C-alpha positions in Angstrom: 34.7 -15.5 13.6 33.9 -18.5 15.7 31.8 -17.0 18.7 34.1 -18.0 21.6 36.9 -16.6 19.6 35.2 -13.6 19.5 34.5 -13.8 23.1 38.0 -14.4 23.9 38.8 -11.2 21.7 36.9 -9.3 23.2 38.1 -9.9 26.6 41.4 -9.6 26.0 40.8 -6.2 24.0 38.8 -5.0 27.2 41.4 -6.5 29.3 44.0 -4.6 27.7 42.1 -1.4 27.5 41.4 -1.3 31.5 45.2 -1.3 31.9 45.5 2.1 30.3 45.2 5.2 32.8 42.6 8.1 31.5 45.6 10.3 31.2 48.1 8.0 29.6 50.7 9.4 26.7 49.1 6.5 24.7 46.1 8.1 24.0 45.9 6.8 20.5 46.1 2.7 21.4 43.2 3.8 23.9 41.3 5.5 20.9 41.9 2.9 18.4 40.8 0.1 21.5 37.0 1.7 21.8 36.8 1.8 18.6 37.6 -1.8 17.8 35.1 -2.5 20.4 32.2 -0.6 19.1 32.9 -2.2 15.8 32.4 -5.3 17.2 29.5 -4.6 19.7 26.0 -6.4 19.0 24.2 -6.0 22.3 23.0 -3.0 24.2 25.0 -5.0 27.4 28.3 -4.6 25.9 27.4 -0.9 25.1 27.0 0.1 28.4 30.2 -1.2 29.4 32.0 0.6 26.6 30.3 3.5 27.6 32.1 3.0 30.8 35.1 2.7 29.4 35.2 5.7 27.5 34.4 7.9 30.3 37.4 5.8 32.4 39.8 6.9 29.7 38.6 10.0 29.4 37.6 9.7 25.4 34.4 11.5 26.3 35.5 14.4 24.1 37.1 12.5 21.3 35.0 13.3 18.1 35.8 10.0 16.2 34.9 7.7 18.9 31.8 9.7 20.0 31.0 9.5 16.2 31.3 5.6 16.2 29.5 5.5 19.5 26.4 7.0 18.2 26.6 4.8 14.7 26.8 1.5 16.6 24.1 2.7 18.8 21.7 3.4 15.7 22.7 0.0 14.5 21.3 -1.2 18.3 18.0 0.8 18.3 19.6 2.3 21.2 19.9 6.1 19.6 17.8 7.8 22.7 20.6 6.0 24.8 23.2 7.9 22.9 22.0 11.1 22.6 21.4 11.4 26.1 25.5 10.4 26.7 26.5 13.1 23.8 24.6 15.8 24.3 24.4 15.5 28.2 24.4 18.7 30.2 27.2 17.6 32.2 29.2 16.8 28.7 32.4 19.7 28.6 30.6 21.6 25.7 33.2 24.3 25.8 34.9 22.8 22.9 32.1 22.8 20.4 34.7 21.9 17.9 34.2 18.5 18.9 30.8 18.4 17.3 30.5 18.2 13.6 27.6 17.3 10.9 28.9 13.9 10.7 28.2 13.1 14.3 24.9 15.2 14.0 24.1 13.2 10.5 24.7 10.1 12.4 22.1 11.0 15.2 19.5 12.9 13.0 19.4 9.6 10.4 19.1 6.9 13.4 16.0 9.2 14.7 14.5 9.3 11.0 14.7 5.9 10.6 13.1 5.1 14.1 8.9 5.2 13.7 8.3 6.6 16.6 10.9 9.2 17.1 10.9 11.1 13.5 10.2 14.7 15.5 13.6 13.7 17.6 15.0 14.0 14.3 13.5 17.7 13.7 14.8 18.6 17.1 18.3 17.5 16.6 18.2 19.2 13.2 17.3 22.5 15.3 20.0 21.5 17.9 23.2 21.4 15.5 22.9 25.4 14.9 22.7 25.6 18.7 26.3 23.8 18.7 27.1 26.3 15.8 27.2 23.1 13.6 25.9 23.7 10.0 24.0 21.3 7.6 25.9 19.8 4.7 24.2 17.9 2.0 23.7 14.8 3.6 22.0 16.2 6.1 19.4 17.3 4.0 18.2 13.7 3.2 18.2 12.7 7.0 15.8 15.7 7.7 13.8 15.2 4.9 13.0 11.6 5.6 12.1 12.4 9.1 9.5 15.3 7.4 8.1 12.5 5.0 7.4 10.2 8.2 5.8 12.8 10.1 3.5 14.1 6.6 3.6 17.5 7.4 3.3 20.1 4.6 4.7 23.4 6.4 7.5 21.2 7.9 8.4 19.8 5.1 8.4 23.6 3.4 10.4 24.8 6.5 13.5 22.3 5.5 13.3 22.7 1.9 13.9 26.7 2.5 16.9 25.9 4.6 18.3 23.6 2.2 18.1 26.6 -0.3 19.0 28.9 1.9 23.0 26.4 2.4 22.8 25.9 -1.3 21.9 22.2 -1.2 18.7 22.4 -2.7 20.3 21.9 -6.4 22.1 18.2 -4.7 20.3 15.7 -6.8 19.8 13.3 -3.3 18.1 16.2 -1.9 16.0 16.7 -4.7 15.1 13.2 -4.8 14.3 13.4 -1.5 12.4 16.2 -1.0 9.7 14.9 -4.2 9.4 11.8 -1.7 8.9 14.3 1.5 6.0 16.0 -0.7 4.4 12.9 -1.9 4.2 11.7 1.4 2.8 15.2 2.3 -1.0 14.6 0.6 -1.2 17.9 -0.5 2.5 18.7 -1.6 1.9 16.3 -4.7 2.2 19.4 -6.8 5.1 20.8 -4.9 6.6 17.5 -5.5 5.9 17.9 -9.4 7.2 21.3 -9.0 10.7 20.3 -7.7 11.1 17.6 -10.2 10.3 19.7 -13.3 12.9 21.9 -12.6 15.3 19.5 -11.9 18.1 19.6 -14.8 19.0 15.7 -14.2 16.2 13.3 -12.8 17.9 10.3 -12.2 15.6 6.6 -12.1 15.3 7.5 -8.2 13.4 10.8 -9.0 11.3 9.3 -11.3 10.7 6.4 -9.3 9.4 9.2 -6.3 7.2 11.2 -8.7 5.3 8.0 -9.9 5.5 6.3 -6.6 3.7 9.5 -5.4 0.9 9.7 -7.5 0.2 5.7 -7.2 0.4 6.4 -3.3 -2.4 9.2 -3.9 -4.7 7.1 -6.4 -3.9 9.1 -9.6 -2.9 6.4 -11.1 -3.5 7.9 -14.5 -0.6 10.4 -13.9 1.3 7.8 -12.5 1.3 5.5 -15.8 1.7 8.4 -17.9 4.8 9.9 -16.4 5.9 6.5 -16.6 5.1 6.5 -20.3 7.1 10.0 -20.4 10.3 8.3 -18.9 10.2 6.0 -21.9 10.4 8.6 -23.9 12.8 10.7 -22.2 15.3 7.2 -22.3 15.7 6.7 -18.5 15.1 2.9 -18.0 13.4 2.2 -14.6 14.6 0.4 -11.8 12.7 -2.4 -9.6 11.4 0.3 -7.2 10.1 2.3 -10.3 8.8 -0.9 -11.9 6.9 -1.8 -8.7 5.4 1.9 -8.0 4.3 1.7 -11.6 2.9 -1.7 -11.7 0.7 -0.5 -8.4 -0.9 1.9 -10.6 -1.5 -0.2 -13.3 -3.5 -2.7 -10.3 -5.5 0.2 -9.3 -6.8 0.9 -12.7 -6.8 -2.8 -13.6 -4.6 -1.9 -16.7 -3.7 -5.7 -17.7 -2.1 -5.0 -21.3 0.2 -2.5 -19.5 1.0 -4.6 -16.6 2.0 -7.8 -19.7 3.9 -5.0 -21.3 5.6 -4.2 -18.2 6.8 -7.8 -17.5 8.2 -8.1 -21.0 9.9 -4.5 -20.2 11.5 -6.2 -17.2 12.6 -9.0 -19.2 13.7 -6.7 -22.1 16.2 -4.4 -19.9 17.6 -7.3 -17.4 15.9 -5.4 -14.4 16.5 -6.9 -11.1 13.5 -9.3 -10.2 13.7 -8.3 -6.0 11.3 -10.4 -4.1 9.1 -6.8 -4.0 8.9 -6.6 -7.6 7.8 -10.5 -7.8 4.9 -9.6 -5.4 3.8 -6.5 -7.0 3.2 -8.8 -10.6 1.3 -11.2 -8.3 -1.0 -8.5 -7.0 -1.1 -6.8 -10.1 -2.1 -9.9 -12.5 -4.4 -11.1 -9.2 -6.6 -8.0 -9.2 -6.2 -7.6 -12.9 -8.4 -10.4 -13.6 -5.5 -13.0 -14.1 -5.1 -15.0 -10.8 -4.2 -18.3 -12.4 -1.0 -16.5 -14.0 -0.7 -15.0 -10.6 -0.5 -17.9 -9.2 2.4 -19.2 -11.9 4.6 -16.3 -10.9 4.1 -17.0 -7.3 4.8 -21.2 -8.1 8.0 -19.8 -10.0 9.2 -17.7 -6.8 12.3 -19.3 -5.0 12.1 -17.2 -2.1 8.6 -15.6 -0.9 7.4 -13.4 1.9 4.0 -13.2 3.5 3.2 -10.5 1.1 3.5 -13.1 -1.6 1.1 -15.6 -0.4 -1.1 -13.1 1.0 -1.4 -11.4 -2.9 -2.5 -15.1 -4.1 -4.7 -16.0 -1.1 -6.6 -12.3 -1.5 -6.1 -12.7 -4.9 -8.1 -16.4 -4.9 -11.1 -14.7 -2.7 -11.9 -11.5 -5.0 -12.0 -14.2 -7.9 -14.8 -16.4 -5.8 -11.9 -19.1 -5.6 -12.8 -19.4 -1.9 -11.7 -23.5 -1.2 -8.6 -22.6 -3.4 -7.6 -19.7 -1.1 -8.0 -21.5 2.2 -6.4 -24.8 1.3 -3.2 -22.4 0.2 -3.4 -20.4 3.3 -3.1 -23.8 5.3 -0.2 -24.7 3.2 1.4 -21.5 4.2 0.8 -22.5 8.1 2.2 -26.0 7.1 4.9 -24.5 5.6 5.7 -22.7 9.0 5.2 -18.8 7.5 3.6 -16.7 9.9 0.2 -15.1 8.8 -0.3 -11.3 9.7 -3.4 -9.5 9.7 -3.9 -8.9 6.2 -3.7 -12.7 5.3 -6.1 -13.3 7.8 -8.3 -10.5 6.2 -7.7 -12.7 2.9 -8.7 -16.1 4.4 -11.8 -14.7 5.9 -13.1 -13.3 3.2 -12.2 -16.5 1.0 -14.9 -18.2 3.8 -17.1 -15.5 3.4 -17.7 -15.4 -0.8 -17.8 -19.2 -0.5 -20.1 -19.4 2.2 -17.5 -21.5 4.3 -19.1 -20.2 8.0 -17.7 -23.4 10.2 -14.0 -22.6 8.4 -14.6 -18.8 8.5 -15.2 -19.0 12.7 -12.5 -21.6 12.8 -9.6 -19.0 11.9 -11.3 -15.9 13.1 -10.9 -17.8 16.6 -7.5 -19.0 15.3 -6.2 -15.3 15.3 -5.7 -14.4 18.4 -5.4 -17.9 20.4 -2.9 -19.4 18.1 -1.0 -16.8 16.3 -1.5 -13.8 19.0 -3.0 -11.2 16.2 -5.8 -9.4 17.8 -8.6 -8.8 15.4 -9.2 -5.5 14.1 -12.6 -4.0 12.1 -11.8 -5.6 8.9 -11.7 -8.8 10.5 -15.0 -8.2 12.5 -16.2 -6.7 9.1 -15.2 -9.9 7.4 -17.5 -12.5 9.5 -20.4 -10.2 9.5 -20.1 -10.8 5.8 -20.0 -14.4 5.8 -22.7 -14.7 8.2 -24.8 -12.3 6.4 -23.9 -13.3 2.6 -24.7 -17.4 4.6 -28.2 -16.1 5.2 -27.7 -15.9 8.7 -29.0 -12.2 9.5 -29.6 -12.7 13.5 -26.5 -14.5 13.9 -25.1 -11.3 12.0 -26.5 -8.9 14.2 -25.9 -11.1 17.3 -22.0 -11.1 16.5 -22.2 -7.1 16.3 -23.6 -6.7 19.5 -20.9 -8.7 21.0 -18.2 -7.2 19.1 -15.6 -5.1 21.6 -15.1 -2.4 19.0 -17.9 -0.2 17.7 -19.1 -1.4 14.4 -18.7 0.7 11.2 -20.8 2.0 8.7 -19.3 -1.6 6.1 -20.2 -3.8 8.7 -23.5 -2.7 9.0 -24.2 -2.0 4.7 -23.6 -6.1 5.0 -26.4 -6.8 7.1 -28.2 -4.4 5.0 -27.7 -6.3 1.9 -28.3 -9.5 3.3 -31.7 -8.1 4.6 -32.5 -7.3 1.0 -31.5 -10.3 -0.8 -33.1 -12.7 2.1 -36.8 -10.6 2.4 -35.9 -9.1 5.7 -37.1 -5.7 4.7 -38.3 -4.5 7.7 -35.1 -4.7 9.5 -33.0 -4.0 6.5 -35.1 -0.5 6.1 -34.6 0.0 10.2 -30.9 -0.2 9.7 -30.7 1.7 6.7 -32.5 4.9 8.5 -30.0 4.8 11.4 -27.0 4.6 8.4 -28.5 7.6 6.8 -28.4 9.6 10.0 -25.3 8.6 11.5 -23.3 9.2 7.8 -25.6 11.4 5.4 -23.3 11.9 2.8 -22.2 8.5 1.9 -21.9 7.5 -1.6 -22.6 3.5 -0.8 -26.1 5.0 0.9 -27.8 6.5 -2.0 -27.3 5.2 -5.7 -25.1 8.1 -7.6 -23.5 7.6 -10.6 -20.3 5.8 -10.5 -17.5 5.4 -13.2 -16.0 2.6 -14.7 -12.6 2.5 -16.8 -11.6 0.1 -19.7 -8.0 -0.9 -20.9 -8.0 -0.7 -25.0 -4.8 -0.9 -27.3 -3.0 0.7 -24.0 -5.0 3.7 -23.4 -7.3 4.2 -20.4 -10.6 5.2 -21.2 -13.0 6.4 -18.0 -16.4 6.7 -18.5 -19.5 7.9 -15.6 -23.2 7.6 -16.0 -25.0 8.8 -19.0 -21.3 9.9 -20.5 -21.3 11.5 -23.9 -18.0 13.0 -23.9 -16.2 10.0 -26.2 -15.8 11.2 -29.7 -17.6 8.1 -30.3 -20.6 8.9 -28.2 -23.5 8.4 -30.9 -21.9 5.2 -32.2 -21.7 4.2 -28.3 -25.1 4.7 -27.4 -26.6 3.4 -30.8 -24.7 0.1 -29.8 -26.6 0.3 -25.8 -30.0 0.9 -27.7 -29.2 -2.5 -29.6 -27.7 -4.2 -26.7 -31.0 -3.3 -24.9 -33.3 -4.7 -27.7 -31.3 -8.1 -27.9 -31.1 -8.8 -23.9 -34.9 -7.7 -23.7 -35.6 -10.5 -26.1 -33.6 -12.4 -24.5 -35.5 -12.3 -21.2 -33.5 -9.5 -19.4 -36.2 -7.0 -16.8 -35.1 -4.2 -16.0 -34.9 -3.3 -11.9 -36.2 0.0 -11.9 -36.5 -0.3 -8.1 -32.9 0.3 -7.5 -33.7 3.8 -9.1 -34.7 5.7 -6.1 -36.1 9.1 -7.9 -39.6 9.8 -8.5 -40.1 9.4 -11.9 -41.9 6.8 -14.1 -40.7 3.6 -15.3 -39.6 4.4 -18.5 -37.4 6.9 -16.9 -36.1 4.9 -14.6 -35.3 2.1 -16.8 -33.7 5.1 -19.0 -31.6 5.9 -15.9 -30.4 2.0 -15.4 -29.8 2.6 -19.4 -27.2 4.9 -18.4 -24.8 3.4 -16.5 -21.0 3.7 -17.0 -20.3 -0.1 -16.8 -22.8 -0.5 -19.4 -21.8 2.5 -21.9 -17.8 0.9 -21.4 -19.2 -2.6 -22.2 -20.6 -1.1 -25.7 -17.6 0.9 -26.1 -15.8 -2.4 -25.8 -18.3 -4.0 -28.4 -17.7 -1.9 -30.8 -13.7 -1.5 -30.4 -12.7 -5.2 -30.1 -13.0 -8.2 -32.4 -16.5 -10.8 -31.6 -15.3 -13.5 -29.1 -12.7 -11.8 -27.3 -12.8 -11.1 -23.5 -14.2 -7.8 -22.1 -12.5 -6.1 -19.1 -13.4 -3.5 -16.8 -13.0 -1.6 -13.6 -16.3 0.1 -11.7 -15.4 1.9 -8.8 -18.2 1.2 -6.8 -20.3 -2.0 -6.3 -22.3 -3.3 -9.1 -25.6 -2.6 -9.0 -28.5 -5.4 -9.6 -30.2 -4.0 -12.6 -26.2 -3.9 -14.0 -25.1 -7.3 -12.6 -28.1 -8.8 -14.4 -27.7 -7.3 -17.7 -24.0 -8.2 -18.1 -25.0 -11.6 -17.6 -27.5 -11.5 -20.9 -25.1 -9.9 -22.4 -22.3 -12.5 -21.9 -24.7 -14.7 -23.4 -26.2 -12.7 -26.4 -22.8 -11.4 -27.9 -20.9 -14.7 -26.9 -18.5 -12.9 -25.0 -16.5 -13.5 -21.5 -17.2 -10.4 -19.5 -14.9 -9.4 -16.1 -16.0 -6.8 -14.0 -14.0 -6.0 -10.7 -15.9 -3.2 -8.4 -15.0 -2.6 -5.4 -15.7 -5.4 -3.5 -14.4 -8.5 -6.0 -14.4 -9.7 -9.1 -17.3 -11.1 -11.5 -16.7 -13.5 -14.4 -19.6 -13.3 -16.8 -19.8 -15.6 -19.0 -22.9 -17.9 -21.0 -25.3 -15.9 -18.7 -23.6 -17.0 -15.5 -21.6 -15.3 -12.7 -18.9 -16.5 -10.9 -20.5 -14.8 -7.8 -23.6 -16.5 -8.1 -25.6 -13.8 -7.7 -24.4 -12.7 -4.5 -21.9 -10.7 -4.2 
């Protein structure tokens, strides 16, 4: 409707309404007038005018008008204003029949969807009983959603118990929201699985909620396993479930499964929402196929900031900093406002490519041009950038001028740079300080890590010194062979990295048993010659394994792609894409 016509209609209806005295027998017309005004209301100013009209016409106790007023207020993010009117002590509450479950559900839903007011949703759930109104099956999904936002397991259990008491725990929508709620409460995932397993009819929403719960908690193997069970049950996933399982693939580095999921989406004609496309881009970028991620990005007809950020971060992780910076600049040219994550991506790209001046420019432009206050992650990127560039003293000066307290990651960046640049005394001083302040952090010591590898659509995980696999004997024979061949090619073990009081031979043996070397030996045994090897390390790759993998890639003529917790390393012909500084 044309804006001027709509304004005239509004004025006409308002004029007509104001001509109706509050005691008129044409109550039905007054009610319809208010409902019409509320339906077309688009501003808070209009809402307050309608509020005045409702009082003038004596409709403040009309259930239909009250409910419509609440729902309109919700759409205008003014539920606080509405609830103060609806439940004001000055209102006539003698006729409690005016307040029904639908009205309370409207208010509870509005508060449950408001980030800072989820406790208010629970307050109004309790208020229902004060007014003698019993919840119905539509009440609990809203209340459980509020519990999910709060993340309080005990609170969630109480609401669960209430749903059981009133007989709504077997409702499909209540069960689905309950699964989601428990998954959002950290330790509640086992309760979520119990509700899931006991549900007689599980739709794709329930599967998505449970898979998403596992994925968010980092239990990616279980998320993938549940998705496979979903296929056995004959349940077709929707785009939401696909986003969840792709998140798990990304965490595991399960590229082959990710490719299979792409064909699964095509076969089942699953809607390619922007969120699903973004999930595929993120998965391919973080599983080593950044060119595939770029191709999907270019094919998207509609992009969000997440689309841009995913490829920028992906290129940065692969050491393709110049491309990442160029893409960031293109994003700005196309008037896509960057968020704080996009800046983390471009600063990381500058760091891995030694673009010091560019890094300073982007960091300074965050607040100046885009009003984004730098967080600890952005300061960390700048310290990493300066440290990698060998500007250790400048990095220290930068830290001393930071308006926020530096975290342990920032200090570890400087320590790494000190060792790389021969500033051993400075590095030792900071290391001692770091260990005193955070004695149990894994990165302060060389502790066993784990490495995952995908083979024939199965995920295998190895830890340092692992002998649990049924091919263990052959794996260690292959590792011995690897050791002999790469030594012949010039490899020298970096025994200084083993922080144990043992002789050099034992130190060499300890390095020999690192999890990434076990995973590579397993891959050499079980894949065809010449095929790429992809592994995922849970910690930062140590210096010795990095050196050894370069030699392995040359001796066995294999491309070896390693994703550690910081970035990708592409080993080929004895060289690494990180240029030996990571």
